[in-house]
C-alpha positions in Angstrom: -8.8 12.1 3.9 -10.2 10.1 6.9 -9.3 6.3 7.3 -11.0 4.4 9.7 -9.6 0.6 10.7 -12.0 -1.9 12.1 -9.7 -4.2 14.0 -9.7 -6.6 17.0 -6.1 -5.4 18.1 -6.5 -1.3 18.0 -3.1 -1.0 20.1 -1.2 -2.4 16.9 -1.6 0.8 15.3 -0.1 3.0 18.2 3.5 3.2 16.5 2.1 3.6 13.1 0.1 6.2 13.7 2.8 8.0 16.0 5.7 8.0 14.1 7.4 9.5 11.2 5.8 10.6 8.0 2.1 9.4 9.2 2.4 11.5 12.4 3.5 14.6 10.8 0.6 14.4 8.1 -1.9 13.8 11.2 -0.6 17.2 12.5 -1.0 18.9 9.4 -4.5 18.0 8.8 -3.8 16.1 5.7 -5.5 12.9 7.0 -7.1 11.3 10.3 -6.7 7.8 11.4 -9.4 6.3 13.4 -8.9 2.9 15.2 -12.1 1.4 16.0 -12.5 -2.0 18.0 -14.6 -4.6 16.6 -15.2 -6.1 20.2 -16.9 -3.1 21.2 -20.1 -4.1 18.8 -20.3 -7.5 20.5 -23.5 -8.0 22.5 -22.1 -10.9 24.5 -21.1 -10.8 28.4 -17.5 -11.7 27.3 -17.4 -9.4 24.2 -16.8 -12.9 22.0 -16.4 -11.8 18.2 -16.0 -15.3 16.5 -17.4 -18.9 16.6 -16.6 -22.3 15.5 -17.1 -23.0 11.6 -20.1 -24.0 10.8 -19.7 -28.2 9.2 -16.2 -28.5 11.5 -12.9 -27.5 11.1 -9.7 -25.6 12.7 -9.7 -22.2 13.7 -12.7 -20.0 14.7 -14.5 -17.5 12.2 -15.4 -13.7 12.9 -19.2 -13.6 13.3 -21.4 -11.6 10.9 -23.5 -9.9 13.0 -20.9 -8.4 15.3 -18.8 -7.1 12.0 -21.7 -5.8 10.5 -22.8 -4.2 13.3 -19.9 -2.2 13.4 -19.2 -1.5 9.9 -22.9 0.0 10.1 -22.1 2.4 13.0 -18.9 3.7 11.7 -19.5 4.1 8.0 -21.9 6.5 5.8 -22.6 7.1 2.3 -19.5 8.2 1.6 -17.4 5.5 3.1 -15.3 3.0 0.8 -15.4 0.0 2.7 -12.1 -2.2 2.3 -11.8 -6.0 3.3 -8.3 -7.0 3.8 -7.8 -10.8 2.6 -5.5 -13.0 0.7 -8.5 -13.6 -1.7 -8.6 -10.2 -2.6 -6.9 -8.2 -5.6 -3.5 -8.0 -5.8 -2.7 -4.4 -4.2 -0.6 -2.2 -6.6 0.7 1.6 -7.1 -2.1 2.2 -9.5 -4.9 1.1 -6.9 -3.1 3.5 -4.3 -3.7 6.4 -6.7 -6.7 5.2 -6.9 -7.9 5.0 -3.4 -6.5 8.4 -2.6 -9.3 10.0 -4.5 -11.9 8.9 -2.0 -12.8 11.2 1.1 -13.3 8.0 3.5 -11.9 4.7 3.8 -12.8 1.9 6.1 -10.6 -1.0 6.0 -11.9 -4.2 7.6 -9.1 -6.4 9.4 -10.1 -10.0 10.0 -7.9 -12.4 12.0 -8.1 -16.1 13.2 -9.6 -18.5 10.8 -11.2 -15.6 8.6 -14.5 -14.0 8.0 -18.1 -15.5 7.7 -18.6 -15.5 3.9 -21.6 -13.3 4.3 -19.7 -10.3 5.3 -18.5 -9.6 2.0 -21.7 -8.3 1.1 -21.2 -5.7 3.0 -17.6 -4.4 1.7 -16.8 -2.6 -1.5 -13.8 -4.5 -2.3 -11.6 -7.0 -1.5 -7.6 -6.4 -1.5 -4.6 -8.7 -1.0 -1.0 -7.4 -0.4 0.4 -10.7 -1.8 0.4 -14.2 -2.2 0.9 -15.1 1.2 -1.3 -15.3 4.7 -0.7 -13.4 7.7 -2.1 -13.7 11.3 -4.6 -11.0 10.7 -5.2 -7.7 8.4 -3.6 -5.1 10.7 0.0 -5.1 8.9 -1.5 -4.9 5.4 -4.1 -2.2 6.7 -0.9 -0.3 7.7 1.0 -1.2 4.6 -1.7 0.2 2.4 -2.8 3.2 4.4 0.7 4.2 4.4 0.9 4.0 0.8 -2.2 6.1 0.3 -1.2 8.7 2.6 1.9 9.7 1.2 0.5 10.1 -2.1 -1.9 13.0 -0.6 -1.4 16.9 -0.9 1.0 18.1 1.5 2.0 15.0 2.9 5.2 14.9 1.5 6.9 16.7 -1.4 5.1 15.8 -4.7 8.3 15.1 -6.4 9.4 12.8 -3.8 6.8 9.8 -5.1 6.8 11.0 -8.5 9.5 8.8 -9.5 8.8 6.1 -6.9 8.9 2.6 -8.5 5.7 1.5 -10.1 4.3 5.3 -10.3 5.6 5.5 -14.1 5.3 1.9 -14.7 8.9 1.2 -13.9 11.2 0.8 -10.9 13.0 3.6 -9.8 16.5 4.6 -10.9 19.4 4.0 -8.8 20.0 6.7 -6.2 23.3 8.1 -4.5 24.5 10.7 -2.1 28.0 11.3 0.0 30.4 10.1 0.1 31.5 10.3 -3.7 33.6 7.4 -3.4 33.1 4.7 -0.7 35.8 1.8 -0.7 35.9 2.1 -4.5 32.5 2.3 -5.2 31.9 6.0 -6.8 29.0 7.8 -7.7 28.4 8.0 -11.6 30.0 11.1 -13.0 27.0 12.1 -14.8 25.2 12.8 -11.3 28.0 15.1 -10.6 27.9 16.9 -13.9 25.0 19.7 -13.4 23.8 18.7 -16.9 20.3 18.4 -16.1 19.4 16.8 -19.5 22.2 14.4 -19.5 20.8 13.4 -15.7 17.5 12.8 -16.9 18.4 10.5 -19.8 20.7 8.6 -17.5 17.9 8.1 -14.8 15.5 7.1 -17.5 17.9 4.5 -18.8 19.1 3.0 -15.5 15.1 3.0 -14.5 14.6 1.0 -17.7 17.5 -1.1 -16.9 16.5 -2.1 -13.4 13.1 -2.9 -14.7 14.3 -5.2 -17.5 16.8 -7.2 -15.2 14.5 -7.5 -12.0 10.8 -7.2 -13.4 10.8 -7.7 -17.4 7.1 -8.3 -17.2 6.2 -4.7 -16.2 7.7 -3.6 -19.6 4.9 -5.5 -21.3 2.4 -2.8 -20.4 4.9 0.0 -20.3 4.0 2.9 -23.1 7.4 3.5 -25.0 8.5 6.5 -26.3 10.6 6.6 -29.2 13.8 7.6 -26.9 12.8 4.9 -24.3 12.8 2.3 -27.1 16.5 3.3 -28.5 17.6 3.1 -24.7 16.3 -0.1 -24.3 18.2 -1.4 -27.4 21.3 -0.2 -25.6 20.5 -2.0 -22.6 20.0 -5.2 -24.2 23.0 -5.0 -26.0 25.1 -4.0 -22.9 23.7 -6.6 -20.8 24.5 -9.5 -23.0 
């Protein structure tokens, strides 16, 4: 997969690209990330990319001609173009699985007061990472890129993301490591038993418990098995 990020601040991505799992994925050829400076596509002497809003108002608006010029120079028929904006669809793990199927993703990062409305006609979809506003789309672009790359083949071990929160509709079950006893807080005995069937049952029950207590609305769309229903009944009784 190739990810192209159109931004006014490409240097913000240096740490993101050169550290941890993302760096290793790039080195293994799992993905390629290219940061493109939108300013390079301004025809003005001082490379201005924005202007005051028509009709008045605070802030500066990213100009349609500059942004579209940058998009046209860096996309092709296989490109899936995403605009980062608080007005977009709320991002989710389900969307991450969808996006990993594309060969090339182009992420457009806004800044300042926002985009010229006409730019929306040149993108495939708009995405938001939450109901809040940041100074620009760079941090959301990193978050989305990270969430996609870790799902790609050979980026990490597949089992490392199979049980992630939201991957199966539930929050992830509790995880523990050594020391077994820390200040009186002990690792549950079942996890030390070596009984894989019971461990799997424990983890499913605790995933259901976490979801029931922290994000109960997720259960509205969860497909319960017969065993899941029995486990949830037990949890509800235990939590009363």
